[in-house]
C-alpha positions as CSV (number, residue, x, y, z in Angstrom):
1,X,-8.4,-16.8,76.2
2,X,-6.8,-14.1,78.3
3,X,-8.7,-12.6,81.3
4,X,-7.9,-9.7,83.6
5,X,-9.0,-10.0,87.2
6,X,-9.5,-6.8,89.1
7,X,-9.3,-7.4,92.9
8,X,-9.5,-3.8,94.2
9,X,-11.3,-1.2,92.1
10,X,-10.6,2.1,93.8
11,X,-12.8,4.4,91.8
12,X,-15.2,4.0,88.9
13,X,-16.1,7.2,87.1
14,X,-19.0,7.6,84.8
15,X,-17.7,9.5,81.7
16,X,-20.5,11.1,79.7
17,X,-20.5,10.2,76.1
18,X,-21.1,13.2,73.8
19,X,-24.0,12.5,71.5
20,X,-22.8,13.8,68.2
21,X,-24.5,13.5,64.8
22,X,-22.3,12.7,61.9
23,X,-23.8,11.3,58.7
24,X,-22.8,11.4,55.0
25,X,-25.3,10.8,52.1
26,X,-25.6,9.6,49.5
27,X,-22.7,7.2,49.9
28,X,-21.3,6.1,47.4
29,X,-21.8,9.2,45.3
30,X,-20.8,10.6,41.9
31,X,-22.0,14.3,42.0
32,X,-22.3,15.9,45.4
33,X,-22.7,14.7,49.0
34,X,-24.2,16.2,52.1
35,X,-22.8,16.0,55.6
36,X,-25.1,16.4,58.6
37,X,-23.3,16.9,61.9
38,X,-23.5,18.4,65.3
39,X,-20.9,19.0,68.0
40,X,-19.9,21.2,70.8
41,X,-16.9,23.5,71.1
42,X,-14.2,23.9,68.4
43,X,-15.2,21.5,65.6
44,X,-13.5,20.5,62.3
45,X,-14.5,18.3,59.4
46,X,-11.7,17.2,57.2
47,X,-11.6,15.1,54.1
48,X,-8.6,12.8,53.7
49,X,-7.6,10.7,50.7
50,X,-6.6,7.0,51.0
51,X,-2.9,8.0,51.5
52,X,-3.7,10.1,54.6
53,X,-3.3,13.4,52.9
54,X,-5.6,16.3,53.7
55,X,-7.8,17.0,50.6
56,X,-10.0,19.7,52.1
57,X,-11.1,21.3,55.4
58,X,-14.9,21.3,55.0
59,X,-15.7,23.0,58.3
60,X,-13.7,24.7,61.1
61,X,-15.7,26.7,63.7
62,X,-17.1,27.0,67.2
63,X,-20.3,25.2,67.9
64,X,-22.4,25.7,71.0
65,X,-25.1,23.5,72.6
66,X,-24.9,20.6,70.0
67,X,-26.2,22.8,67.1
68,X,-26.9,20.8,64.0
69,X,-25.3,21.8,60.6
70,X,-25.5,20.6,57.0
71,X,-22.8,21.0,54.5
72,X,-23.2,20.3,50.7
73,X,-19.9,19.3,49.1
74,X,-19.4,19.7,45.4
75,X,-17.2,17.0,43.9
76,X,-16.0,19.0,40.8
77,X,-12.3,19.0,41.9
78,X,-12.3,15.7,43.8
79,X,-11.1,12.6,41.9
80,X,-12.7,9.2,42.1
81,X,-11.7,7.0,45.0
82,X,-12.2,6.1,48.7
83,X,-11.9,9.0,51.1
84,X,-12.1,9.4,54.9
85,X,-14.1,12.2,56.4
86,X,-13.3,13.0,60.0
87,X,-15.3,15.0,62.6
88,X,-13.0,16.3,65.3
89,X,-14.3,18.1,68.4
90,X,-12.7,19.0,71.7
91,X,-13.9,15.7,73.2
92,X,-14.0,13.1,70.4
93,X,-13.1,12.1,66.9
94,X,-15.5,10.3,64.5
95,X,-14.5,8.9,61.1
96,X,-16.6,7.9,58.1
97,X,-15.6,6.4,54.8
98,X,-17.0,7.9,51.6
99,X,-16.7,6.4,48.1
100,X,-16.7,8.8,45.1
101,X,-17.5,7.3,41.7
102,X,-17.3,9.3,38.5
């Protein structure tokens, strides 16, 4: 095992963690899915395929005071497979996997 020994800590800063809601349901899905999310500042939700290619930008806007939003996504033009949905704000990035069955 490797250990790191700190002899002189100069400053320890408490960095607040943004409490952001980001949930997808149902998952897996075959018809539609819903994304519940919150954020603060400039916020994007992007759907990526397994090859890292952008499939769709589901949301792009400014959010104030951790407002909560709900997006219903229709899967008519999306093929079966595993996708990554990313929530990107000014301070953080969260990623969820979604499985689409048809």
